[in-house]
N, C-alpha and C positions, 0 to 999 in steps of 0.2 A: 586531195579533198575538194579543190575547186570544181573538178569535173562532175561531182555529185550534186553541186549546188543547184544548177538549173533544172535537172530532172526532178530533184526533190521539191523544188519550189513549185513546179507545175503539178507535181503529184498532190501536194498539199492544197494548192489553189483549186484544182479540179475537184478534189474531194469536198472542200468547203462549199463550192458552188452547187455541186450535186446534192449534198446533204441539205443545204438551204432550200433548194427547190423541193426536195422531198418533204421537208418540214412545212413549207408553205402550202403544199398540196394537202398535207395532213390537217392543217388548220382550216383549209377550204372544205375538207371532208366533214369536219365537225360542224362547220357553218351550214353546209348543204343538207346534212341530216336534220338539223334543226328546222330548216326551211321546209323540208319534206314532211316533217312531223306536223308543222303548222298547216300545211296544205291538206294533209290527210284528215286532220281534225276539222278543217273547214268544209271539206267535201262531205264528211259524215255527220255534220252538225244537224240539229233539228231545222227543218225547212222554214223559211219565212216567205212573206209575200214578195213578189218581184218589185224591186225599187222603182220609183217613178222615173228616175234618170240615173240608171246604173252607170258606174264608172269602170272602164276596162281594167284599171289598176286596183282600185279599192275593192271592187266587187268580183274580181276574178275568182272562180271556184265557189262562189257563194251558193249555199244550198237553198233552193227556192221551191215553192209549190204554187200551182195556178189551176183554176178551173175554167173551162171554156169548150171550144170545139175545133177540131182540125178541119180545114177548108177543102182538102182534097188535092190542092196543088202540091207539086213536089219539084225539088231540084236534086239531082243525083251527083254525088261527089265520089269519084273513083278512088278507092283506098284498098288497103289490104289488112288482114288480121292474121295473127300467128297460127291459128288453128284451121282457118277456113281458106285463106289465100285471098284472091281478088274478090272484092265486094263493092257495092255501092252504099254509101251513107245516104240516108233519105232526110232531106231538110224540108220541113213543111211549115206553112203559116199556121198560127194558132190564134184564134180570136177569143180573148178572155171574156169572162162574164161582165167585167167592168169596161168593156169597149176597146181594149187595146188589141193591137195586131202585132204579134211577135213571132219569132221563129223557134222551131224545136228540131233538134237533131234526134230523130226517132230511133236511130240505130242503123243496122245493116240488112241488106238483102243480097242474094246471090245474083250474078249478072243475068241468068235466064229469067229472073223475076222482074227485071227492070220495067218492062212494059205492062206488067200485070196490073189490074185494077185493085186499088186498096180503098176500102170504105172510109169515108170521112165520118165525123160525128163527135158527140160530146165526150169529154174525158176530164179527169182530174189527174194532173201530172206532177211528178216530183223529179227534180234534177239539179243541175249546177250551171250557173252562168259561166260562159267561157267566150273568149275572143282568141281563137287559135291563130298562131303565127306559122303559117304553112307555105308561104310564098318565098321563093328564092330565085336565083338566076337560072335554075334548071326546071322551074315549074312550067309545064306546057301551057299554051293558050287554051282556054276553055272553048268548047263547041256548044254554044247556046242552042243552036238549031237541033242538035241531037240530044240536048240536055245531058251533056257530060262535062263535069267540072272537075278541077284537080286540086282545089284548095277551098277551105271554109273561110273565105275572106268575108267577115260579117258585113261591113258596109256595102260591098258589091252585091252580095246575095240579098241584102235587105232592099236595095234599089230594084233588083229584078222582081222580087216578090211583093214589093210595096208594103214593107213592114217597118217597124222600129228596128234600129240596129242592135237588137237584143237576141241572143241565142242561148237556149236552154239545152244542155246535153241530157237527154232523158235517162232517168234511173228507174223510175217506176211509173206505171200508168194504170188507171182504173179500167181500161178496156178489157173485156172478158177474153177476147181472142186477138191479141195484138198482131197486126199483119207484118210488123217489122220487129226484128230482134234488137232490143236495146243494147247499146255499147257505151255504158257509162264511163265517166272519167275515173281513171285509176291512178292513184299517186305513184304506184310501182312503175308506171310507164314513163314517168318523168326521168330523164337520164341523170345518172350520178356516176361519173367516171373517175372521180377523184381518188378512189382507192387504187385503181389501176395505175394512176400517175404516181401515187406514193410508192407503190411496189417498184415501178419502173425507175424512178429517180434514186431510191435507196439501193436498188439492185445495181444501177450503173455506178454508184459511189463505191460499192464493194468491188466491182470489177476494176474500177480506176485504181483503187488501193492495191489490189493484187497485181495489176500491170506495172504499177510504179515499183513495188517491191521486187517483182521479177526483173525489171529493167536495171534496177540498182545492183541486184545480185549479178546480173550479166556483166555490168561494168566492173564490178569487183573481181570477177573471174578473169576478165580480159586483162585487167591491170596486173594480176598475179602472173598470168601467162607471159 
């Protein structure tokens, strides 16, 4: 009997740990789904005026509307989309009717359209405030001379364009023939991997139990032999 104690102990301990991790991820899944529901409701809410001093935490994803005019200046952010591949996001200054100068992510263009002229002019826009977190240790250095950027770092782009550190991700525009295809915020794009972790940890727990049972049976057969 003593020879079974240690493998049985580790079998039970490993199972408890793996099931606990799976249960924790299940709780995280419920929490994350609640957060995503809140974000989706915020994205799709009726638009309001752009706050005078928006806060990156409090006002993230806030649905807003503004009237004014695009100035014609642009910064190009190299990105990719699922259906098109490599694209440039177009970030333009937008001068509002009340005298503010903010930024608008107008959407995407294909690389051959990078140097094409796009008309400026008046527009009423609707979109969502956002402060994307796109910089990590692998982000390349931007090439300001060629106007190729690799992240929508709001403070940096605002310094370059001389605007407030406010970025609206365009959802709708009154322009009759928009020169840029909008790429609005979509809550579905926010990662939620917790279900995969739940399946992984619970699956490992089942495997651990089966391996423990198999090992104990081998010990029993060895003893009989």
